[in-house]
C-alpha positions in Angstrom: 0.0 0.1 0.1 2.4 2.5 -1.5 0.2 5.4 -1.7 -1.9 4.9 1.5 -3.6 8.9 1.5 -2.5 10.6 -1.8 -0.5 13.8 -1.1 -3.0 17.3 -1.1 -6.1 14.5 0.5 -8.1 16.1 2.8 -8.8 14.3 5.8 -9.4 14.0 9.4 -7.0 13.6 11.6 -7.8 12.4 15.3 -5.1 13.5 18.0 -5.1 13.9 21.6 -9.6 13.1 21.3 -9.7 15.9 18.9 -10.5 16.0 14.9 -7.6 18.5 13.1 -8.8 19.0 9.5 -5.8 18.5 7.8 -3.4 18.3 4.5 -1.2 14.9 3.3 2.3 16.4 2.9 3.3 12.9 1.6 3.0 9.7 1.5 6.8 8.1 0.9 9.0 5.2 1.8 6.2 4.2 4.5 6.4 7.4 6.4 2.5 9.7 6.0 3.5 13.5 6.9 0.1 15.4 7.7 -0.4 19.6 7.8 -3.0 20.6 10.0 -5.0 23.9 8.9 -3.8 25.5 12.8 0.0 24.6 10.8 0.7 22.0 13.2 2.7 18.5 11.1 2.3 15.2 12.3 4.6 11.8 10.6 3.4 8.8 11.3 4.6 5.6 10.2 1.6 4.0 6.9 1.3 0.8 9.5 -0.2 2.6 12.9 -2.5 4.4 10.3 -5.7 3.3 11.5 -9.5 4.6 10.5 -10.0 6.0 13.7 -6.5 7.8 13.7 -7.1 9.7 9.7 -10.4 9.9 7.8 -10.8 11.4 4.1 -13.3 14.6 4.9 -16.1 14.6 2.7 -15.9 16.7 -0.2 -18.5 19.3 1.5 -16.6 19.9 4.8 -14.0 22.3 2.7 -17.2 25.0 1.9 -18.6 27.2 5.6 -22.1 26.7 6.0 -24.3 28.6 8.3 -26.8 25.6 9.6 -24.6 23.3 11.3 -27.4 21.0 10.7 -25.9 19.9 7.1 -22.5 19.7 8.3 -22.0 16.5 6.5 -19.3 15.4 9.5 -21.2 16.6 13.1 -18.0 15.6 15.3 -16.3 18.3 17.0 -13.9 18.7 15.0 -16.2 19.4 11.7 -18.1 22.0 13.8 -14.7 23.8 15.0 -13.9 23.9 11.2 -16.5 25.3 10.0 -16.7 27.6 13.0 -13.2 28.8 12.5 -14.3 29.0 8.8 -17.1 32.0 9.2 -14.5 33.2 11.4 -12.0 34.3 9.1 -14.8 36.0 6.6 -16.4 37.6 10.4 -19.4 36.0 9.8 -20.1 34.2 12.6 -23.9 34.8 12.7 -25.9 33.8 10.5 -29.0 36.2 10.9 
């Protein structure tokens, strides 16, 4: 399984009980490097990565939504990611 996730794949990385929106930076030599949207970098041996640790991000989670119930993946990470995107647009509260 040389290409566990292709470079550039958007994923949810579960670390320390939290879901982080992340991008696969590299996947070579049995080592996968993830960079979170918050600038953190995590490196794992490919053989240690489980579905509980890393899941592919649904494309709809890349777009912010006004109604949190419309999120395709509903967990703490997706809610915080959506709020972060709305904060950057200065639209925390939508009327």
